[in-house]
N, C-alpha and C positions, 0 to 999 in steps of 0.2 A: 431783743434777739434771744432766742432759746438755743443755748449751746447744745450741739450734738455730741454723740459718744466719742468721736475722734478728738474733739476739742477738750472734752472733760478728761479724757485719758491723760492729756498732756498739761492740764491746768496747773496742778501743784508743781510739777517738774519745772515748768517755765518760770513761774513766779519765784520758786526757791533759787533757781539759777540766776535770777536778777537780784538776789539778795534779800528776799522777803523771808522773815522768820515768823511763821504763824504762831509758834509757841510763845515767843517773846512778846508778840503783839497781844496775845490772849492775856498774858500776865499783866501787861500795861493797862489793858482795858479793865481787868478785874480790880486793879489798884485804883484806877480812876473812879470806878463805880463805888468802891467801899470808902473812898474819901468823902463821898456825898451821902452814902447810906451804909454806915458800918453794920456789919452783920448780914448784908445781902446774901441770901442763900440760894435764890432761884434766878435763872436767866433764860431768856428766849433769844435766839439768833434768827433774825428775819433776813431772808436771802442768804441762807447759810452756805450755799455753794456745795463744795465737796466735803464739807464738815471739818476742814483743816483747823479752824479756830475752835470749833466745838470739841475736837479731840482733846485739846489741852484744857479748855474751860470745864470739861467734865470732871477734872481733878481739882478744880478750884471752887466749884459750887456744889451744893448738895443735890441740885436737880437742874438739868439743862434740857432744852428741846430746841428744835429747829423748824423753820418754815422755808420752803423752796418751791418756786413755780416751775422751774425747768425739770422735766422728767429725768433726763440723763444725769443732771447734777444730783437730784434727789436720790436716785438709785445708787449712785456712787457713795453718797454720804451714808445711806442706810447700810450698805455693805461694810463700810468702814466702821460704823458705830451701831452694831446690831441691837444694843441694849438701850438706845436713845431714840425717842420718838422724833421722826423727821416728817413733818406734815406737808402735804401739798397745799398751795395757797398763793393768792395774789395779795400783795401787801396792802392793797386798797380795800379789801373786803374780807380778809380771812377772819375766822372766829373760832378760837379754841375753847371758849367757854370757861376760861380760868385766867388768873392774873399772876404776874411775876414781880419779883423785887427789881429786876433790871431787864433791859432789852437793848440789843445792839443791832445795827444795820450797817455793815462795813463793806468796803470795796466799791463805793460809788453806785451801788445798786439803786438807791433812791432816785438817782438822776435819770433812770429809765422811765420815770413818770414824764409824760410829754406835755403836761400843762401844769400851771400853778394850782389849778383846781384839783388835779390828781395828786399833786404833792401834798396838799392840805389833807386829802382823804387818807393818804398813806400814813402820814404822821399822826393823824387823829386815831387811826385804827391801831397803830402801835401803842399810843398812849392809853387807849382803852384796855390794853392788856397789862397795864401796870397798876399795882397797888398805889394808893396815895403815898407820896414820898418815894416812889420808885424812880429809877434812873434810866433815861433814854439817851443812847449814844448813836449818832448818825454821822457817817463819813460822806461828805458831799463830793460831787464832781467839781471841776474847776469853775470859778466864777467868770462871767464874761470878760472882765478886765485882765485876767491872767491866763486865759486859754491862748495857746500859740497856734494860730491857723496854719495849716500845712505841716504840722509837726510830724516828723518821721522817726522811726526807731527800728531796732532790730538786733538780734543776737542769735548765736548758735549754741546748742547744747549737745555735748557728746557723752553718751553713756553706753557702756557695754558695746554692743554691736549696732547701735542706733545713733543717728545724727538727726537732730531736729533744728530747723531754722524757723524763726518767727519774725516777720516784717510787719510793721504797722505804718499807717498814714492816717492822720486825723485832720479833718477840714471842718470849717464852720459853715453851717447852712442856716442862716437867720438866727433863731434862738436855740438851735440845736447843733450838735457835733455829730459827724459821721466818721467812725473809725473803721478802716479796712484792716483786717487781720489775716495775713497770708501765711499759711503753714506749708512747709515741705518736710516730709519725713523719709529718710533713707534707711532701709533695713535690708538684711540679706535676702529677704523674700521679694524685695522690690521697692519702688518708690511710690509715694502718694502725696497729693497736694490738694489743697482746697483754700477757699477764701470765705471768711465770715465777716459780717458787718454788724457793728454795734452803734445804735443811735441813742444819744443821751442829751439831756437838756442843760442849757447854760443858765441855771437859776441864779439869781443874785443872792448875796448874803442876806439881804433884807427879806427875800421871799422865804428862805429857810427859817429865819427867825420868826416871821409872822406865822408860819405853819405850826411851829412849836407853841406860840402864844395862843393861837386859835384852838389848839388841842388841850389847853389848860395846863401847860408846862412852863416853868421858868426856862430860860435859854441863855447859854454862854457859848462863845466861840473860842476854842483853843487853837491858836495859830501854829502850835507845834504839832505837825501831823505825824501819823505813823510813817516811818521812814524805812527805806531799803538800807542794806548794809553800807552802801557808799554815800549815804546821806540824801539821796534823791527821795522825793515824795510822790505819791500817786494822787494827792489831793491837797487842797490848801490848808486843811486842818480838820477839826472835829467839832460838831455841835453836841453839846451836852445839856440835857434838861432834867428837871425833877418835876414829877406830876404833883400838882397842888392838891 
């Protein structure tokens, strides 16, 4: 799914209201990277979204850049970070012609690959942008055994003279999940509502690990995921690899 401008406008607000701290996550990711590559100075954020992580990472690394396929997301990130290069690109075939000390792909974006073949291509292309010894961090979507079929969620955000509600419902369809995301926004000028759909793959832990190995990287799975302020997680953990 390619998020539209209405969704992108609310993206950070919604996740922060759920307890997501983009700055704290960026610091955690930087520490994780430097545990494996002390002195890492450059970082590429693939599927960088609105640039919320990059905003903090820019103060933690000498050079950061982003890649984002969704035009509305990319435009938002570039406006937020005018001095940082935000490149258009599909994670399966982007080519920046340079290499980095570290690369992250956070927020379950890699699960938008709809086959293990495409997963392999994406991880290989990310690894291709790393120097030898560079660190790759990927946040997966849920594994088949821990996805809750029919999971529903929702909350309301109130700010100034605007109220935003977000309802979700996630169902399993074979080896994929389909999440309906329904927004309603009430403002003095009127009300608007729309529904987006996100389809993601239920790759196994082994499929992720094989993708790293085929890309010439070591791989370890950290079962302590990035968490919201109330302890909830948006993923089962993090995959971390070092390019050989």
